PDBQT receptor file of N, H, CA, C and O in Angstrom, charges set to zero:
ATOM      1  N   MET A   1       0.844  -1.169   0.000  1.00  0.00    +0.000 N 
ATOM      2  CA  MET A   1       0.000   0.000   0.000  1.00  0.00    +0.000 C 
ATOM      3  C   MET A   1       0.895   1.240   0.000  1.00  0.00    +0.000 C 
ATOM      4  O   MET A   1       1.896   1.301   0.714  1.00  0.00    +0.000 OA
ATOM      5  N   ILE A   2       0.515   2.221  -0.810  1.00  0.00    +0.000 N 
ATOM      6  H   ILE A   2      -0.298   2.172  -1.390  1.00  0.00    +0.000 HD
ATOM      7  CA  ILE A   2       1.230   3.494  -0.878  1.00  0.00    +0.000 C 
ATOM      8  C   ILE A   2       0.306   4.580  -0.361  1.00  0.00    +0.000 C 
ATOM      9  O   ILE A   2      -0.833   4.708  -0.809  1.00  0.00    +0.000 OA
ATOM     10  N   VAL A   3       0.800   5.352   0.573  1.00  0.00    +0.000 N 
ATOM     11  H   VAL A   3       1.726   5.249   0.937  1.00  0.00    +0.000 HD
ATOM     12  CA  VAL A   3       0.017   6.458   1.124  1.00  0.00    +0.000 C 
ATOM     13  C   VAL A   3       0.720   7.752   0.744  1.00  0.00    +0.000 C 
ATOM     14  O   VAL A   3       1.903   7.929   1.037  1.00  0.00    +0.000 OA
ATOM     15  N   LEU A   4       0.004   8.646   0.100  1.00  0.00    +0.000 N 
ATOM     16  H   LEU A   4      -0.956   8.502  -0.137  1.00  0.00    +0.000 HD
ATOM     17  CA  LEU A   4       0.556   9.929  -0.313  1.00  0.00    +0.000 C 
ATOM     18  C   LEU A   4       0.012  11.033   0.580  1.00  0.00    +0.000 C 
ATOM     19  O   LEU A   4      -1.187  11.089   0.852  1.00  0.00    +0.000 OA
ATOM     20  N   PHE A   5       0.879  11.890   1.024  1.00  0.00    +0.000 N 
ATOM     21  H   PHE A   5       1.853  11.845   0.803  1.00  0.00    +0.000 HD
ATOM     22  CA  PHE A   5       0.489  13.037   1.828  1.00  0.00    +0.000 C 
ATOM     23  C   PHE A   5       0.806  14.286   1.046  1.00  0.00    +0.000 C 
ATOM     24  O   PHE A   5       1.907  14.436   0.518  1.00  0.00    +0.000 OA
ATOM     25  N   ASN A   6      -0.149  15.177   0.971  1.00  0.00    +0.000 N 
ATOM     26  H   ASN A   6      -1.044  15.055   1.400  1.00  0.00    +0.000 HD
ATOM     27  CA  ASN A   6       0.052  16.429   0.269  1.00  0.00    +0.000 C 
ATOM     28  C   ASN A   6       0.526  17.472   1.278  1.00  0.00    +0.000 C 
ATOM     29  O   ASN A   6      -0.266  17.995   2.061  1.00  0.00    +0.000 OA
ATOM     30  N   GLU A   7       1.810  17.765   1.253  1.00  0.00    +0.000 N 
ATOM     31  H   GLU A   7       2.454  17.340   0.617  1.00  0.00    +0.000 HD
ATOM     32  CA  GLU A   7       2.345  18.766   2.161  1.00  0.00    +0.000 C 
ATOM     33  C   GLU A   7       2.077  20.150   1.589  1.00  0.00    +0.000 C 
ATOM     34  O   GLU A   7       2.227  20.384   0.390  1.00  0.00    +0.000 OA
ATOM     35  N   LYS A   8       1.686  21.041   2.452  1.00  0.00    +0.000 N 
ATOM     36  H   LYS A   8       1.564  20.851   3.426  1.00  0.00    +0.000 HD
ATOM     37  CA  LYS A   8       1.393  22.401   2.019  1.00  0.00    +0.000 C 
ATOM     38  C   LYS A   8       2.680  23.192   1.894  1.00  0.00    +0.000 C 
ATOM     39  O   LYS A   8       3.610  23.047   2.688  1.00  0.00    +0.000 OA
ATOM     40  N   SER A   9       2.704  24.035   0.869  1.00  0.00    +0.000 N 
ATOM     41  H   SER A   9       1.949  24.152   0.223  1.00  0.00    +0.000 HD
ATOM     42  CA  SER A   9       3.862  24.898   0.690  1.00  0.00    +0.000 C 
ATOM     43  C   SER A   9       3.831  25.992   1.758  1.00  0.00    +0.000 C 
ATOM     44  O   SER A   9       2.807  26.201   2.409  1.00  0.00    +0.000 OA
ATOM     45  N   GLN A  10       4.920  26.665   1.929  1.00  0.00    +0.000 N 
ATOM     46  H   GLN A  10       5.752  26.495   1.401  1.00  0.00    +0.000 HD
ATOM     47  CA  GLN A  10       5.011  27.762   2.902  1.00  0.00    +0.000 C 
ATOM     48  C   GLN A  10       3.980  28.837   2.572  1.00  0.00    +0.000 C 
ATOM     49  O   GLN A  10       3.347  29.391   3.471  1.00  0.00    +0.000 OA
ATOM     50  N   GLU A  11       3.812  29.129   1.282  1.00  0.00    +0.000 N 
ATOM     51  H   GLU A  11       4.326  28.679   0.552  1.00  0.00    +0.000 HD
ATOM     52  CA  GLU A  11       2.842  30.149   0.863  1.00  0.00    +0.000 C 
ATOM     53  C   GLU A  11       1.419  29.746   1.227  1.00  0.00    +0.000 C 
ATOM     54  O   GLU A  11       0.647  30.570   1.717  1.00  0.00    +0.000 OA
ATOM     55  N   GLU A  12       1.067  28.485   0.992  1.00  0.00    +0.000 N 
ATOM     56  H   GLU A  12       1.694  27.815   0.594  1.00  0.00    +0.000 HD
ATOM     57  CA  GLU A  12      -0.275  28.008   1.334  1.00  0.00    +0.000 C 
ATOM     58  C   GLU A  12      -0.514  28.093   2.834  1.00  0.00    +0.000 C 
ATOM     59  O   GLU A  12      -1.602  28.462   3.275  1.00  0.00    +0.000 OA
ATOM     60  N   GLN A  13       0.504  27.752   3.614  1.00  0.00    +0.000 N 
ATOM     61  H   GLN A  13       1.388  27.452   3.255  1.00  0.00    +0.000 HD
ATOM     62  CA  GLN A  13       0.376  27.810   5.069  1.00  0.00    +0.000 C 
ATOM     63  C   GLN A  13       0.177  29.245   5.536  1.00  0.00    +0.000 C 
ATOM     64  O   GLN A  13      -0.639  29.508   6.419  1.00  0.00    +0.000 OA
ATOM     65  N   GLU A  14       0.930  30.178   4.937  1.00  0.00    +0.000 N 
ATOM     66  H   GLU A  14       1.593  29.964   4.219  1.00  0.00    +0.000 HD
ATOM     67  CA  GLU A  14       0.795  31.586   5.317  1.00  0.00    +0.000 C 
ATOM     68  C   GLU A  14      -0.593  32.119   4.972  1.00  0.00    +0.000 C 
ATOM     69  O   GLU A  14      -1.160  32.911   5.725  1.00  0.00    +0.000 OA
ATOM     70  N   LEU A  15      -1.141  31.687   3.833  1.00  0.00    +0.000 N 
ATOM     71  H   LEU A  15      -0.679  31.044   3.222  1.00  0.00    +0.000 HD
ATOM     72  CA  LEU A  15      -2.476  32.140   3.446  1.00  0.00    +0.000 C 
ATOM     73  C   LEU A  15      -3.524  31.633   4.424  1.00  0.00    +0.000 C 
ATOM     74  O   LEU A  15      -4.472  32.353   4.737  1.00  0.00    +0.000 OA
ATOM     75  N   GLU A  16      -3.374  30.416   4.908  1.00  0.00    +0.000 N 
ATOM     76  H   GLU A  16      -2.604  29.831   4.654  1.00  0.00    +0.000 HD
ATOM     77  CA  GLU A  16      -4.331  29.859   5.863  1.00  0.00    +0.000 C 
ATOM     78  C   GLU A  16      -4.266  30.574   7.198  1.00  0.00    +0.000 C 
ATOM     79  O   GLU A  16      -5.283  30.714   7.877  1.00  0.00    +0.000 OA
ATOM     80  N   ASP A  17      -3.079  31.030   7.584  1.00  0.00    +0.000 N 
ATOM     81  H   ASP A  17      -2.253  30.916   7.032  1.00  0.00    +0.000 HD
ATOM     82  CA  ASP A  17      -2.882  31.652   8.882  1.00  0.00    +0.000 C 
ATOM     83  C   ASP A  17      -3.041  33.170   8.849  1.00  0.00    +0.000 C 
ATOM     84  O   ASP A  17      -2.705  33.845   9.822  1.00  0.00    +0.000 OA
ATOM     85  N   ASP A  18      -3.545  33.708   7.753  1.00  0.00    +0.000 N 
ATOM     86  H   ASP A  18      -3.818  33.160   6.962  1.00  0.00    +0.000 HD
ATOM     87  CA  ASP A  18      -3.671  35.154   7.598  1.00  0.00    +0.000 C 
ATOM     88  C   ASP A  18      -4.720  35.704   8.555  1.00  0.00    +0.000 C 
ATOM     89  O   ASP A  18      -5.897  35.363   8.434  1.00  0.00    +0.000 OA
ATOM     90  N   PRO A  19      -4.319  36.545   9.502  1.00  0.00    +0.000 N 
ATOM     91  CA  PRO A  19      -5.280  37.086  10.480  1.00  0.00    +0.000 C 
ATOM     92  C   PRO A  19      -6.279  38.063   9.857  1.00  0.00    +0.000 C 
ATOM     93  O   PRO A  19      -7.288  38.392  10.480  1.00  0.00    +0.000 OA
ATOM     94  N   ASP A  20      -6.009  38.530   8.630  1.00  0.00    +0.000 N 
ATOM     95  H   ASP A  20      -5.189  38.263   8.123  1.00  0.00    +0.000 HD
ATOM     96  CA  ASP A  20      -6.930  39.452   7.972  1.00  0.00    +0.000 C 
ATOM     97  C   ASP A  20      -8.092  38.742   7.296  1.00  0.00    +0.000 C 
ATOM     98  O   ASP A  20      -9.048  39.391   6.872  1.00  0.00    +0.000 OA
ATOM     99  N   ASP A  21      -8.025  37.425   7.190  1.00  0.00    +0.000 N 
ATOM    100  H   ASP A  21      -7.248  36.897   7.534  1.00  0.00    +0.000 HD
ATOM    101  CA  ASP A  21      -9.102  36.667   6.553  1.00  0.00    +0.000 C 
ATOM    102  C   ASP A  21     -10.365  36.703   7.404  1.00  0.00    +0.000 C 
ATOM    103  O   ASP A  21     -10.310  36.605   8.630  1.00  0.00    +0.000 OA
ATOM    104  N   THR A  22     -11.490  36.843   6.736  1.00  0.00    +0.000 N 
ATOM    105  H   THR A  22     -11.534  36.923   5.740  1.00  0.00    +0.000 HD
ATOM    106  CA  THR A  22     -12.772  36.806   7.424  1.00  0.00    +0.000 C 
ATOM    107  C   THR A  22     -13.073  35.365   7.811  1.00  0.00    +0.000 C 
ATOM    108  O   THR A  22     -12.940  34.464   6.984  1.00  0.00    +0.000 OA
ATOM    109  N   PRO A  23     -13.478  35.136   9.064  1.00  0.00    +0.000 N 
ATOM    110  CA  PRO A  23     -13.782  33.775   9.499  1.00  0.00    +0.000 C 
ATOM    111  C   PRO A  23     -14.930  33.164   8.685  1.00  0.00    +0.000 C 
ATOM    112  O   PRO A  23     -15.873  33.862   8.313  1.00  0.00    +0.000 OA
ATOM    113  N   VAL A  24     -14.844  31.871   8.415  1.00  0.00    +0.000 N 
ATOM    114  H   VAL A  24     -14.078  31.304   8.717  1.00  0.00    +0.000 HD
ATOM    115  CA  VAL A  24     -15.837  31.167   7.605  1.00  0.00    +0.000 C 
ATOM    116  C   VAL A  24     -17.252  31.323   8.170  1.00  0.00    +0.000 C 
ATOM    117  O   VAL A  24     -18.172  31.575   7.392  1.00  0.00    +0.000 OA
ATOM    118  N   PRO A  25     -17.474  31.186   9.481  1.00  0.00    +0.000 N 
ATOM    119  CA  PRO A  25     -18.843  31.360   9.988  1.00  0.00    +0.000 C 
ATOM    120  C   PRO A  25     -19.415  32.751   9.674  1.00  0.00    +0.000 C 
ATOM    121  O   PRO A  25     -20.609  32.890   9.408  1.00  0.00    +0.000 OA
ATOM    122  N   GLU A  26     -18.569  33.761   9.708  1.00  0.00    +0.000 N 
ATOM    123  H   GLU A  26     -17.599  33.648   9.924  1.00  0.00    +0.000 HD
ATOM    124  CA  GLU A  26     -19.021  35.121   9.393  1.00  0.00    +0.000 C 
ATOM    125  C   GLU A  26     -19.400  35.233   7.913  1.00  0.00    +0.000 C 
ATOM    126  O   GLU A  26     -20.386  35.887   7.572  1.00  0.00    +0.000 OA
ATOM    127  N   ILE A  27     -18.632  34.608   7.052  1.00  0.00    +0.000 N 
ATOM    128  H   ILE A  27     -17.831  34.077   7.329  1.00  0.00    +0.000 HD
ATOM    129  CA  ILE A  27     -18.927  34.613   5.619  1.00  0.00    +0.000 C 
ATOM    130  C   ILE A  27     -20.252  33.902   5.362  1.00  0.00    +0.000 C 
ATOM    131  O   ILE A  27     -21.085  34.395   4.601  1.00  0.00    +0.000 OA
ATOM    132  N   LYS A  28     -20.451  32.743   5.996  1.00  0.00    +0.000 N 
ATOM    133  H   LYS A  28     -19.774  32.343   6.614  1.00  0.00    +0.000 HD
ATOM    134  CA  LYS A  28     -21.685  31.983   5.816  1.00  0.00    +0.000 C 
ATOM    135  C   LYS A  28     -22.899  32.791   6.283  1.00  0.00    +0.000 C 
ATOM    136  O   LYS A  28     -23.938  32.781   5.623  1.00  0.00    +0.000 OA
ATOM    137  N   ALA A  29     -22.773  33.483   7.407  1.00  0.00    +0.000 N 
ATOM    138  H   ALA A  29     -21.929  33.491   7.942  1.00  0.00    +0.000 HD
ATOM    139  CA  ALA A  29     -23.880  34.290   7.921  1.00  0.00    +0.000 C 
ATOM    140  C   ALA A  29     -24.201  35.434   6.954  1.00  0.00    +0.000 C 
ATOM    141  O   ALA A  29     -25.368  35.747   6.722  1.00  0.00    +0.000 OA
ATOM    142  N   SER A  30     -23.167  36.050   6.397  1.00  0.00    +0.000 N 
ATOM    143  H   SER A  30     -22.218  35.796   6.585  1.00  0.00    +0.000 HD
ATOM    144  CA  SER A  30     -23.363  37.142   5.453  1.00  0.00    +0.000 C 
ATOM    145  C   SER A  30     -24.055  36.653   4.182  1.00  0.00    +0.000 C 
ATOM    146  O   SER A  30     -24.960  37.312   3.671  1.00  0.00    +0.000 OA
ATOM    147  N   LEU A  31     -23.629  35.500   3.677  1.00  0.00    +0.000 N 
ATOM    148  H   LEU A  31     -22.893  34.965   4.092  1.00  0.00    +0.000 HD
ATOM    149  CA  LEU A  31     -24.258  34.945   2.480  1.00  0.00    +0.000 C 
ATOM    150  C   LEU A  31     -25.716  34.583   2.739  1.00  0.00    +0.000 C 
ATOM    151  O   LEU A  31     -26.574  34.770   1.875  1.00  0.00    +0.000 OA
ATOM    152  N   LYS A  32     -25.987  34.069   3.923  1.00  0.00    +0.000 N 
ATOM    153  H   LYS A  32     -25.291  33.917   4.625  1.00  0.00    +0.000 HD
ATOM    154  CA  LYS A  32     -27.370  33.713   4.271  1.00  0.00    +0.000 C 
ATOM    155  C   LYS A  32     -28.246  34.971   4.303  1.00  0.00    +0.000 C 
ATOM    156  O   LYS A  32     -29.360  34.969   3.778  1.00  0.00    +0.000 OA
ATOM    157  N   ARG A  33     -27.737  36.048   4.923  1.00  0.00    +0.000 N 
ATOM    158  H   ARG A  33     -26.832  36.049   5.349  1.00  0.00    +0.000 HD
ATOM    159  CA  ARG A  33     -28.493  37.313   4.969  1.00  0.00    +0.000 C 
ATOM    160  C   ARG A  33     -28.737  37.841   3.563  1.00  0.00    +0.000 C 
ATOM    161  O   ARG A  33     -29.843  38.273   3.238  1.00  0.00    +0.000 OA
ATOM    162  N   ALA A  34     -27.708  37.804   2.736  1.00  0.00    +0.000 N 
ATOM    163  H   ALA A  34     -26.810  37.453   3.000  1.00  0.00    +0.000 HD
ATOM    164  CA  ALA A  34     -27.836  38.305   1.363  1.00  0.00    +0.000 C 
ATOM    165  C   ALA A  34     -28.859  37.492   0.580  1.00  0.00    +0.000 C 
ATOM    166  O   ALA A  34     -29.648  38.055  -0.179  1.00  0.00    +0.000 OA
ATOM    167  N   TRP A  35     -28.853  36.176   0.757  1.00  0.00    +0.000 N 
ATOM    168  H   TRP A  35     -28.212  35.718   1.373  1.00  0.00    +0.000 HD
ATOM    169  CA  TRP A  35     -29.800  35.309   0.067  1.00  0.00    +0.000 C 
ATOM    170  C   TRP A  35     -31.232  35.627   0.508  1.00  0.00    +0.000 C 
ATOM    171  O   TRP A  35     -32.139  35.714  -0.320  1.00  0.00    +0.000 OA
ATOM    172  N   GLU A  36     -31.424  35.799   1.812  1.00  0.00    +0.000 N 
ATOM    173  H   GLU A  36     -30.687  35.728   2.485  1.00  0.00    +0.000 HD
ATOM    174  CA  GLU A  36     -32.757  36.122   2.338  1.00  0.00    +0.000 C 
ATOM    175  C   GLU A  36     -33.230  37.474   1.818  1.00  0.00    +0.000 C 
ATOM    176  O   GLU A  36     -34.408  37.632   1.499  1.00  0.00    +0.000 OA
ATOM    177  N   GLN A  37     -32.328  38.453   1.728  1.00  0.00    +0.000 N 
ATOM    178  H   GLN A  37     -31.370  38.325   1.987  1.00  0.00    +0.000 HD
ATOM    179  CA  GLN A  37     -32.693  39.764   1.196  1.00  0.00    +0.000 C 
ATOM    180  C   GLN A  37     -33.069  39.666  -0.279  1.00  0.00    +0.000 C 
ATOM    181  O   GLN A  37     -34.019  40.310  -0.723  1.00  0.00    +0.000 OA
ATOM    182  N   ALA A  38     -32.337  38.873  -1.026  1.00  0.00    +0.000 N 
ATOM    183  H   ALA A  38     -31.565  38.350  -0.665  1.00  0.00    +0.000 HD
ATOM    184  CA  ALA A  38     -32.640  38.702  -2.448  1.00  0.00    +0.000 C 
ATOM    185  C   ALA A  38     -33.999  38.036  -2.637  1.00  0.00    +0.000 C 
ATOM    186  O   ALA A  38     -34.770  38.430  -3.512  1.00  0.00    +0.000 OA
ATOM    187  N   GLN A  39     -34.291  37.038  -1.824  1.00  0.00    +0.000 N 
ATOM    188  H   GLN A  39     -33.665  36.719  -1.113  1.00  0.00    +0.000 HD
ATOM    189  CA  GLN A  39     -35.582  36.357  -1.923  1.00  0.00    +0.000 C 
ATOM    190  C   GLN A  39     -36.735  37.284  -1.546  1.00  0.00    +0.000 C 
ATOM    191  O   GLN A  39     -37.844  37.151  -2.064  1.00  0.00    +0.000 OA
ATOM    192  N   ALA A  40     -36.465  38.222  -0.642  1.00  0.00    +0.000 N 
ATOM    193  H   ALA A  40     -35.565  38.329  -0.221  1.00  0.00    +0.000 HD
ATOM    194  CA  ALA A  40     -37.498  39.160  -0.210  1.00  0.00    +0.000 C 
ATOM    195  C   ALA A  40     -37.629  40.346  -1.158  1.00  0.00    +0.000 C 
ATOM    196  O   ALA A  40     -38.464  41.225  -0.940  1.00  0.00    +0.000 OA
ATOM    197  N   GLY A  41     -36.810  40.379  -2.212  1.00  0.00    +0.000 N 
ATOM    198  H   GLY A  41     -36.133  39.665  -2.390  1.00  0.00    +0.000 HD
ATOM    199  CA  GLY A  41     -36.889  41.471  -3.178  1.00  0.00    +0.000 C 
ATOM    200  C   GLY A  41     -36.172  42.722  -2.736  1.00  0.00    +0.000 C 
ATOM    201  O   GLY A  41     -36.357  43.784  -3.332  1.00  0.00    +0.000 OA
ATOM    202  N   GLN A  42     -35.363  42.621  -1.711  1.00  0.00    +0.000 N 
ATOM    203  H   GLN A  42     -35.213  41.759  -1.228  1.00  0.00    +0.000 HD
ATOM    204  CA  GLN A  42     -34.620  43.776  -1.208  1.00  0.00    +0.000 C 
ATOM    205  C   GLN A  42     -33.288  43.865  -1.950  1.00  0.00    +0.000 C 
ATOM    206  O   GLN A  42     -32.224  43.596  -1.393  1.00  0.00    +0.000 OA
ATOM    207  N   THR A  43     -33.377  44.246  -3.212  1.00  0.00    +0.000 N 
ATOM    208  H   THR A  43     -34.242  44.465  -3.665  1.00  0.00    +0.000 HD
ATOM    209  CA  THR A  43     -32.178  44.304  -4.047  1.00  0.00    +0.000 C 
ATOM    210  C   THR A  43     -31.989  45.704  -4.605  1.00  0.00    +0.000 C 
ATOM    211  O   THR A  43     -32.907  46.524  -4.576  1.00  0.00    +0.000 OA
ATOM    212  N   ILE A  44     -30.807  45.967  -5.106  1.00  0.00    +0.000 N 
ATOM    213  H   ILE A  44     -30.062  45.301  -5.129  1.00  0.00    +0.000 HD
ATOM    214  CA  ILE A  44     -30.469  47.242  -5.724  1.00  0.00    +0.000 C 
ATOM    215  C   ILE A  44     -29.990  46.943  -7.140  1.00  0.00    +0.000 C 
ATOM    216  O   ILE A  44     -29.197  46.024  -7.348  1.00  0.00    +0.000 OA
ATOM    217  N   SER A  45     -30.460  47.700  -8.097  1.00  0.00    +0.000 N 
ATOM    218  H   SER A  45     -31.104  48.446  -7.928  1.00  0.00    +0.000 HD
ATOM    219  CA  SER A  45     -30.042  47.462  -9.473  1.00  0.00    +0.000 C 
ATOM    220  C   SER A  45     -28.582  47.868  -9.666  1.00  0.00    +0.000 C 
ATOM    221  O   SER A  45     -28.053  48.707  -8.937  1.00  0.00    +0.000 OA
ATOM    222  N   ILE A  46     -27.957  47.268 -10.646  1.00  0.00    +0.000 N 
ATOM    223  H   ILE A  46     -28.387  46.587 -11.238  1.00  0.00    +0.000 HD
ATOM    224  CA  ILE A  46     -26.561  47.576 -10.954  1.00  0.00    +0.000 C 
ATOM    225  C   ILE A  46     -26.395  49.050 -11.301  1.00  0.00    +0.000 C 
ATOM    226  O   ILE A  46     -25.398  49.669 -10.927  1.00  0.00    +0.000 OA
ATOM    227  N   SER A  47     -27.355  49.610 -12.007  1.00  0.00    +0.000 N 
ATOM    228  H   SER A  47     -28.164  49.107 -12.311  1.00  0.00    +0.000 HD
ATOM    229  CA  SER A  47     -27.230  51.025 -12.382  1.00  0.00    +0.000 C 
ATOM    230  C   SER A  47     -27.224  51.920 -11.143  1.00  0.00    +0.000 C 
ATOM    231  O   SER A  47     -26.524  52.932 -11.114  1.00  0.00    +0.000 OA
ATOM    232  N   GLU A  48     -27.995  51.556 -10.127  1.00  0.00    +0.000 N 
ATOM    233  H   GLU A  48     -28.564  50.734 -10.151  1.00  0.00    +0.000 HD
ATOM    234  CA  GLU A  48     -27.971  52.334  -8.875  1.00  0.00    +0.000 C 
ATOM    235  C   GLU A  48     -26.621  52.219  -8.188  1.00  0.00    +0.000 C 
ATOM    236  O   GLU A  48     -26.096  53.200  -7.660  1.00  0.00    +0.000 OA
ATOM    237  N   LEU A  49     -26.066  51.017  -8.198  1.00  0.00    +0.000 N 
ATOM    238  H   LEU A  49     -26.492  50.220  -8.627  1.00  0.00    +0.000 HD
ATOM    239  CA  LEU A  49     -24.758  50.840  -7.582  1.00  0.00    +0.000 C 
ATOM    240  C   LEU A  49     -23.715  51.702  -8.271  1.00  0.00    +0.000 C 
ATOM    241  O   LEU A  49     -22.882  52.319  -7.607  1.00  0.00    +0.000 OA
ATOM    242  N   TRP A  50     -23.754  51.751  -9.603  1.00  0.00    +0.000 N 
ATOM    243  H   TRP A  50     -24.431  51.250 -10.142  1.00  0.00    +0.000 HD
ATOM    244  CA  TRP A  50     -22.791  52.553 -10.344  1.00  0.00    +0.000 C 
ATOM    245  C   TRP A  50     -22.978  54.039 -10.015  1.00  0.00    +0.000 C 
ATOM    246  O   TRP A  50     -22.002  54.782  -9.920  1.00  0.00    +0.000 OA
ATOM    247  N   ASP A  51     -24.225  54.466  -9.844  1.00  0.00    +0.000 N 
ATOM    248  H   ASP A  51     -25.018  53.862  -9.921  1.00  0.00    +0.000 HD
ATOM    249  CA  ASP A  51     -24.493  55.861  -9.540  1.00  0.00    +0.000 C 
ATOM    250  C   ASP A  51     -23.927  56.254  -8.180  1.00  0.00    +0.000 C 
ATOM    251  O   ASP A  51     -23.576  57.413  -7.958  1.00  0.00    +0.000 OA
ATOM    252  N   ARG A  52     -23.841  55.292  -7.282  1.00  0.00    +0.000 N 
ATOM    253  H   ARG A  52     -24.126  54.351  -7.463  1.00  0.00    +0.000 HD
ATOM    254  CA  ARG A  52     -23.347  55.583  -5.927  1.00  0.00    +0.000 C 
ATOM    255  C   ARG A  52     -21.816  55.612  -5.845  1.00  0.00    +0.000 C 
ATOM    256  O   ARG A  52     -21.258  56.086  -4.855  1.00  0.00    +0.000 OA
ATOM    257  N   ILE A  53     -21.140  55.112  -6.874  1.00  0.00    +0.000 N 
ATOM    258  H   ILE A  53     -21.593  54.727  -7.679  1.00  0.00    +0.000 HD
ATOM    259  CA  ILE A  53     -19.679  55.087  -6.863  1.00  0.00    +0.000 C 
ATOM    260  C   ILE A  53     -19.153  56.468  -7.222  1.00  0.00    +0.000 C 
ATOM    261  O   ILE A  53     -19.524  57.041  -8.247  1.00  0.00    +0.000 OA
ATOM    262  N   ASP A  54     -18.301  56.985  -6.382  1.00  0.00    +0.000 N 
ATOM    263  H   ASP A  54     -17.999  56.519  -5.550  1.00  0.00    +0.000 HD
ATOM    264  CA  ASP A  54     -17.714  58.300  -6.615  1.00  0.00    +0.000 C 
ATOM    265  C   ASP A  54     -16.364  58.095  -7.285  1.00  0.00    +0.000 C 
ATOM    266  O   ASP A  54     -15.384  57.749  -6.625  1.00  0.00    +0.000 OA
ATOM    267  N   VAL A  55     -16.315  58.306  -8.581  1.00  0.00    +0.000 N 
ATOM    268  H   VAL A  55     -17.111  58.587  -9.116  1.00  0.00    +0.000 HD
ATOM    269  CA  VAL A  55     -15.090  58.103  -9.341  1.00  0.00    +0.000 C 
ATOM    270  C   VAL A  55     -14.571  59.447  -9.818  1.00  0.00    +0.000 C 
ATOM    271  O   VAL A  55     -15.284  60.220 -10.459  1.00  0.00    +0.000 OA
ATOM    272  N   GLU A  56     -13.334  59.701  -9.497  1.00  0.00    +0.000 N 
ATOM    273  H   GLU A  56     -12.755  59.073  -8.977  1.00  0.00    +0.000 HD
ATOM    274  CA  GLU A  56     -12.706  60.954  -9.955  1.00  0.00    +0.000 C 
ATOM    275  C   GLU A  56     -11.338  60.687 -10.475  1.00  0.00    +0.000 C 
ATOM    276  O   GLU A  56     -10.650  61.613 -10.905  1.00  0.00    +0.000 OA
TER     277      GLU A  56
């Protein structure tokens, strides 16, 4: 039997340990809220979003 282990590179390890990353539970909660808002019709059109962007 041959068992292969995938060792993570230093870069992959650093990305996993990044303190600036948003925690997964927080991301899931945000996606759930967004989905519920979309189902309830609480959406903003793309044209409105563009109008709110201040580009100079």
